[in-house]
Backbone bond lengths (Angstrom), bond angles and torsions (degrees), N, CA, C in turn:
res aa  C-N    CA-C-N  psi(-1)  N-CA   C-N-CA  omega(-1)  CA-C   N-CA-C  phi
1 X - - - 1.448 - - 1.534 111.65 -
2 X 1.333 115.71 -37.09 1.466 118.69 -179.09 1.521 111.01 -64.24
3 X 1.346 116.43 -37.08 1.462 119.04 178.44 1.516 110.64 -67.07
4 X 1.326 117.00 -36.12 1.460 121.21 177.91 1.526 110.56 -65.15
5 X 1.329 116.24 -44.25 1.470 120.23 177.69 1.522 111.01 -62.42
6 X 1.329 116.91 -42.72 1.465 121.27 -179.50 1.527 110.50 -65.76
7 X 1.332 117.18 -44.39 1.468 120.69 178.16 1.525 110.47 -61.33
8 X 1.327 116.96 -39.55 1.462 121.83 177.88 1.528 110.48 -60.86
9 X 1.335 116.79 -46.40 1.472 120.83 -179.99 1.522 111.76 -64.49
10 X 1.324 116.69 -43.91 1.469 120.47 -177.88 1.522 110.89 -65.94
11 X 1.331 117.03 -45.95 1.458 120.14 -179.91 1.530 111.15 -64.13
12 X 1.322 116.48 -41.05 1.470 120.01 177.90 1.522 110.32 -61.20
13 X 1.321 116.91 -45.22 1.467 120.84 179.92 1.535 110.73 -63.51
14 X 1.318 116.99 -42.44 1.462 121.13 179.04 1.528 110.95 -61.39
15 X 1.326 116.41 -45.60 1.465 120.25 -180.00 1.526 111.60 -66.57
16 X 1.327 117.27 -37.27 1.465 119.59 176.15 1.522 110.88 -63.60
17 X 1.324 117.47 -37.65 1.463 121.35 177.78 1.527 110.36 -64.61
18 X 1.324 116.71 -43.67 1.471 120.53 177.22 1.522 109.92 -60.41
19 X 1.334 116.86 -42.86 1.467 120.33 -179.94 1.521 111.61 -63.62
20 X 1.319 118.23 -40.53 1.460 121.59 179.03 1.528 110.06 -63.61
21 X 1.315 116.57 -43.26 1.474 120.09 178.93 1.523 110.29 -63.45
22 X 1.317 117.35 -46.03 1.466 120.41 179.13 1.521 111.93 -63.84
23 X 1.328 116.22 -38.94 1.459 118.74 178.08 1.526 110.41 -66.06
24 X 1.333 117.44 -36.91 1.468 120.51 176.88 1.524 110.32 -63.79
25 X 1.326 117.12 -42.48 1.468 120.77 176.40 1.522 109.76 -60.59
26 X 1.321 115.43 -46.76 1.462 121.99 178.37 1.530 110.43 -55.93
27 X 1.321 116.58 -47.52 1.467 121.79 -178.34 1.527 111.81 -64.31
28 X 1.321 117.08 -46.31 1.460 120.89 -179.43 1.529 110.61 -61.86
29 X 1.316 116.84 -43.19 1.462 120.19 -179.41 1.523 111.13 -63.96
30 X 1.320 117.17 -46.50 1.469 120.22 -178.31 1.530 110.99 -64.38
31 X 1.327 116.87 -44.07 1.472 119.94 179.32 1.528 110.16 -63.54
32 X 1.314 117.26 -41.86 1.468 121.02 178.57 1.520 110.90 -62.28
33 X 1.342 116.48 -43.59 1.468 119.72 178.04 1.522 111.46 -60.22
34 X 1.311 116.70 -42.93 1.474 120.52 -179.36 1.525 110.50 -65.92
35 X 1.329 116.88 -40.82 1.460 119.94 -179.13 1.529 112.10 -69.19
36 X 1.318 117.43 -29.18 1.463 120.63 179.67 1.521 113.41 -84.68
37 X 1.318 116.77 -11.75 1.466 120.82 -177.66 1.531 113.22 -56.54
38 X 1.340 120.49 -44.83 1.473 118.82 -179.07 1.538 113.57 -63.83
39 X 1.319 116.76 -21.51 1.458 120.36 -178.58 1.528 112.12 -92.79
40 X 1.318 116.36 3.49 1.465 122.87 -179.92 1.533 110.74 53.02
41 X 1.324 114.87 44.94 1.459 122.35 -178.88 1.529 108.89 -119.48
42 X 1.308 115.36 142.79 1.467 119.89 178.33 1.525 109.01 -130.39
43 X 1.314 115.05 153.59 1.460 121.35 175.98 1.528 107.04 -106.66
44 X 1.298 116.00 127.06 1.456 122.31 -175.55 1.534 110.96 -62.61
45 X 1.341 117.15 126.25 1.452 122.42 174.46 1.515 116.24 85.24
46 X 1.325 117.14 0.28 1.465 120.30 -175.80 1.529 111.75 -67.34
47 X 1.314 117.68 -39.50 1.464 119.78 179.85 1.523 111.29 -59.72
48 X 1.308 116.47 -40.04 1.459 120.44 179.24 1.524 111.32 -67.95
49 X 1.331 116.94 -38.83 1.470 119.64 177.06 1.521 111.52 -62.13
50 X 1.322 117.23 -37.98 1.466 121.34 177.38 1.526 109.86 -63.57
51 X 1.323 116.57 -43.72 1.465 120.39 179.03 1.531 111.31 -62.22
52 X 1.326 116.24 -43.16 1.464 120.56 -179.91 1.526 110.47 -64.29
53 X 1.336 116.93 -45.57 1.472 120.56 179.65 1.522 110.75 -62.92
54 X 1.335 117.01 -41.36 1.463 120.61 -179.39 1.530 110.95 -67.08
55 X 1.330 117.07 -45.42 1.467 121.01 179.09 1.526 110.98 -59.59
56 X 1.321 115.85 -46.84 1.460 120.16 -177.09 1.528 111.21 -66.52
57 X 1.321 117.01 -44.52 1.464 120.67 179.67 1.525 111.01 -62.46
58 X 1.317 117.12 -43.13 1.468 120.73 -179.90 1.518 111.47 -65.83
59 X 1.323 116.48 -44.61 1.462 120.24 -177.54 1.528 111.57 -65.13
60 X 1.321 116.52 -47.09 1.466 119.88 179.96 1.523 110.56 -69.08
61 X 1.327 116.91 -34.80 1.465 121.01 179.71 1.518 112.58 -59.80
62 X 1.322 116.75 -36.17 1.470 120.01 177.28 1.516 111.70 -62.44
63 X 1.320 116.64 -41.03 1.467 120.48 179.15 1.529 111.12 -68.34
64 X 1.324 116.48 -42.24 1.469 120.46 -179.76 1.534 110.48 -65.26
65 X 1.320 117.03 -35.54 1.468 120.18 179.12 1.527 111.14 -61.14
66 X 1.319 116.97 -34.62 1.463 119.80 177.27 1.526 109.82 -66.98
67 X 1.321 116.18 -44.21 1.459 120.07 -178.99 1.528 112.24 -62.15
68 X 1.329 116.25 -35.74 1.466 120.18 -176.86 1.533 112.65 -96.66
69 X 1.330 115.97 5.27 1.469 122.03 -177.98 1.519 112.02 56.73
70 X 1.298 116.32 43.59 1.459 121.38 179.88 1.527 111.59 -113.19
71 X 1.322 116.69 17.35 1.451 119.57 178.28 1.527 109.86 -78.03
72 X 1.300 115.77 164.95 1.466 121.53 -175.32 1.531 109.91 -67.72
73 X 1.310 115.50 134.66 1.456 120.88 175.85 1.531 108.58 -155.72
74 X 1.303 115.09 132.82 1.463 120.51 173.19 1.524 105.31 -103.72
75 X 1.300 115.99 110.36 1.466 120.85 -166.04 1.527 114.50 -105.50
76 X 1.307 118.55 11.56 1.466 120.81 -174.71 1.534 111.47 -54.57
77 X 1.332 117.26 -52.52 1.465 120.35 -177.47 1.529 111.84 -76.00
78 X 1.311 116.17 -35.56 1.461 120.22 -178.05 1.528 110.98 -65.21
79 X 1.333 116.76 -38.06 1.458 120.59 -177.74 1.525 113.50 -64.37
80 X 1.330 118.02 -24.18 1.471 119.95 -178.65 1.537 112.15 -91.47
81 X 1.316 117.76 -1.09 1.462 121.54 -179.12 1.527 110.87 -86.50
82 X 1.335 116.63 159.99 1.467 120.16 175.45 1.531 110.87 -61.11
83 X 1.314 115.00 153.13 1.467 121.80 -174.34 1.540 112.86 -55.53
84 X 1.323 118.85 -42.61 1.467 121.70 -178.28 1.531 110.85 -63.11
85 X 1.310 116.89 -42.22 1.472 120.55 178.66 1.528 109.72 -67.45
86 X 1.320 116.56 -40.50 1.465 121.45 179.11 1.534 110.86 -59.30
87 X 1.334 115.87 -45.66 1.467 119.64 179.53 1.533 109.99 -68.06
88 X 1.315 117.08 -39.08 1.462 120.40 177.24 1.520 112.10 -60.52
89 X 1.327 116.27 -43.23 1.464 120.12 178.22 1.527 111.51 -67.40
90 X 1.326 116.94 -35.50 1.461 120.84 176.50 1.529 110.55 -62.68
91 X 1.331 116.65 -46.93 1.463 121.48 179.02 1.532 110.04 -64.63
92 X 1.320 117.42 -42.36 1.463 121.02 177.71 1.531 110.50 -61.08
93 X 1.319 116.71 -43.53 1.465 120.33 177.77 1.518 111.98 -60.43
94 X 1.329 116.61 -42.77 1.468 120.06 177.78 1.530 110.97 -65.42
95 X 1.329 116.71 -38.11 1.470 120.09 178.26 1.530 110.30 -64.75
96 X 1.323 117.30 -39.33 1.467 120.53 177.89 1.534 111.25 -66.86
97 X 1.329 116.52 -39.68 1.464 120.35 176.74 1.527 109.85 -62.26
98 X 1.329 116.32 -42.86 1.469 120.70 178.48 1.530 110.71 -63.15
99 X 1.334 117.10 -43.64 1.469 120.82 -179.52 1.531 110.97 -64.82
100 X 1.324 117.17 -42.24 1.462 120.91 178.91 1.527 110.66 -62.53
101 X 1.307 116.68 -45.64 1.464 120.22 -179.12 1.531 111.50 -69.10
102 X 1.326 118.13 -35.04 1.466 120.72 175.62 1.529 110.13 -63.89
103 X 1.327 116.60 -39.33 1.465 121.04 176.47 1.524 110.58 -63.40
104 X 1.329 116.82 -41.28 1.460 120.25 178.12 1.527 111.84 -64.31
105 X 1.323 117.19 -36.68 1.475 120.19 175.65 1.524 109.40 -61.49
106 X 1.326 116.25 -47.30 1.462 121.15 -179.59 1.536 111.13 -61.05
107 X 1.318 117.02 -47.17 1.463 120.81 -177.77 1.526 112.68 -70.18
108 X 1.314 117.17 -27.52 1.465 119.50 -177.17 1.528 112.55 -72.45
109 X 1.326 117.79 -16.32 1.460 120.17 179.49 1.530 110.18 -62.27
110 X 1.338 117.06 -48.70 1.474 120.33 176.78 1.517 111.29 -66.08
111 X 1.313 115.87 -37.83 1.463 120.51 -179.05 1.528 110.26 -61.94
112 X 1.308 116.64 -42.95 1.466 120.40 179.82 1.525 110.28 -70.55
113 X 1.327 117.14 -38.17 1.459 120.62 -178.16 1.533 111.56 -64.06
114 X 1.329 117.67 -33.91 1.469 120.54 -178.70 1.518 112.39 -75.47
115 X 1.338 117.16 -87.93 1.465 119.01 -177.73 1.523 113.67 -70.17
116 X 1.305 117.20 -11.50 1.460 120.01 179.87 1.517 113.34 -64.77
117 X 1.331 116.56 -20.17 1.464 119.88 178.84 1.523 112.42 -82.01
118 X 1.330 117.09 -11.89 1.462 119.83 177.64 1.523 109.34 -66.43
119 X 1.312 114.88 148.90 1.463 120.30 -179.16 1.525 109.16 -87.44
120 X 1.316 115.78 132.90 1.458 121.79 176.40 1.526 106.30 -81.92
121 X 1.327 115.41 108.18 1.454 121.85 -166.97 1.531 116.25 -52.32
122 X 1.311 119.76 -50.39 1.464 116.42 -174.55 1.524 113.64 -64.30
123 X 1.335 116.56 -26.69 1.458 118.98 -173.20 1.522 113.24 -110.37
124 X 1.324 117.58 -12.96 1.451 121.12 -179.38 1.518 113.40 68.46
125 X 1.320 116.98 23.04 1.467 119.88 179.58 1.526 109.56 -114.28
126 X 1.333 115.33 158.92 1.464 119.44 179.18 1.528 109.79 -68.75
127 X 1.321 116.66 143.09 1.466 121.65 -179.98 1.522 112.04 -66.60
128 X 1.309 117.17 -20.70 1.472 119.84 -179.31 1.525 111.55 -61.95
129 X 1.334 117.60 -26.42 1.466 119.78 177.90 1.528 111.43 -64.11
130 X 1.322 116.03 -29.53 1.461 120.53 177.21 1.527 110.06 -87.96
131 X 1.338 116.83 -42.65 1.461 120.74 -176.93 1.518 113.01 -63.14
132 X 1.324 118.10 -24.53 1.464 121.24 -177.63 1.533 111.59 -64.37
133 X 1.331 117.20 -14.47 1.467 121.28 177.15 1.534 110.47 -60.18
134 X 1.328 117.34 -36.63 1.466 120.92 -176.28 1.537 111.55 -63.26
135 X 1.342 120.39 -54.00 1.473 117.28 178.83 1.530 113.61 -66.03
136 X 1.327 117.08 -30.08 1.467 118.80 177.03 1.527 109.94 -65.11
137 X 1.331 116.53 -47.29 1.467 120.31 179.95 1.527 111.11 -65.34
138 X 1.320 117.53 -39.44 1.473 120.07 177.22 1.525 110.88 -65.87
139 X 1.320 117.58 -36.50 1.471 120.53 176.00 1.520 110.64 -64.60
140 X 1.329 116.60 -39.47 1.465 120.24 175.98 1.527 110.56 -63.10
141 X 1.336 116.98 -40.10 1.467 120.30 178.20 1.529 110.84 -62.64
142 X 1.330 116.99 -40.48 1.465 120.65 176.59 1.524 109.77 -61.86
143 X 1.334 115.92 -47.07 1.470 120.03 -178.79 1.526 111.55 -62.05
144 X 1.322 117.60 -46.12 1.466 120.47 179.46 1.527 110.96 -63.70
145 X 1.333 117.73 -38.63 1.470 120.66 178.22 1.525 110.75 -63.08
146 X 1.327 116.60 -44.96 1.464 120.01 -179.96 1.528 111.62 -66.07
147 X 1.322 116.53 -38.84 1.470 119.82 176.83 1.523 110.33 -61.74
148 X 1.328 116.95 -45.09 1.475 120.20 179.51 1.525 111.05 -63.69
149 X 1.328 117.56 -38.00 1.468 120.60 177.60 1.533 109.68 -63.38
150 X 1.319 116.35 -48.18 1.472 120.49 -178.86 1.523 110.82 -61.15
151 X 1.331 116.82 -47.95 1.466 120.24 -178.52 1.531 111.76 -65.33
152 X 1.315 117.42 -36.32 1.461 120.89 179.03 1.526 110.40 -67.44
153 X 1.331 116.99 -47.76 1.466 120.28 -178.95 1.525 112.33 -68.14
154 X 1.333 116.91 -26.62 1.468 120.63 178.68 1.523 111.89 -84.63
155 X 1.349 116.65 -3.20 1.458 120.14 179.86 1.522 113.69 77.54
156 X 1.312 118.08 16.00 1.461 122.38 -178.10 1.521 112.57 -96.57
157 X 1.309 116.75 -0.03 1.461 122.05 -178.21 1.534 108.28 -112.62
158 X 1.317 116.34 135.44 1.459 120.19 176.86 1.526 108.54 -67.24
159 X 1.321 116.45 119.38 1.462 120.18 -176.37 1.529 112.30 -111.50
160 X 1.323 116.92 18.33 1.464 119.12 176.62 1.528 110.48 -65.41
161 X 1.322 116.19 -46.42 1.466 121.96 175.36 1.517 105.91 -124.18
162 X 1.329 116.88 109.93 1.455 120.60 -174.17 1.525 112.72 -80.75
163 X 1.303 116.96 -33.47 1.463 120.93 178.78 1.517 107.87 -124.29
164 X 1.314 114.52 155.05 1.463 118.27 175.65 1.528 107.76 -65.56
165 X 1.312 118.37 129.34 1.460 120.15 -179.94 1.526 110.76 -68.59
166 X 1.328 114.94 150.30 1.462 119.92 177.33 1.532 108.64 -70.04
167 X 1.299 115.89 149.16 1.475 120.53 177.52 1.505 110.84 -79.17
C-alpha cells in the first residue's frame, strides 16, 4: 500500500509539473500574440500550439483533480448521511468516474483513427499525435480512481472530508 501511495504522489506531482509548464507556454504565447496585434504581425502555428497546450492541460487536469479530490461534488445530502453510506457513495462515485473514463478511452480509438490521420497544417504532423492526449488522460483518470478506491477501502485514505468543500 505504501508503494501505491508513493506512486500516486509522484505521478500527481509529475503531472502537475507538466501542467504548469504547458500553462506557462500557453500564457507566453497568448501574451505575445496580444502584444504583436498592434503591429499586424503573426507567428506561424501559434494558434495551434495554444490549442494543444489548452487541450493537454485540461485533459491532464481532470485526472489530477481526481487524485487530489478536487473534482466537483455537491455534498449537502451526502454530508448528513452516516459515515458508512458516505464512504460507499464516495467509492461508487469513483467507480462511475473510472467507468466513464474507460468508456472514453475505448471510444477515442475510432475517433483518433478517423480524423487523426489528417495532417495538422502548420506542423505537417498527423493530428493523432495531439488527439492521443485524450485517451492517455482518461486512462490516468481511471488509474487515479482505482487507486483512491483501493486506498479508501484499505483504510489508508483520510475519509473525514471525502470531497473538497464548496467555497
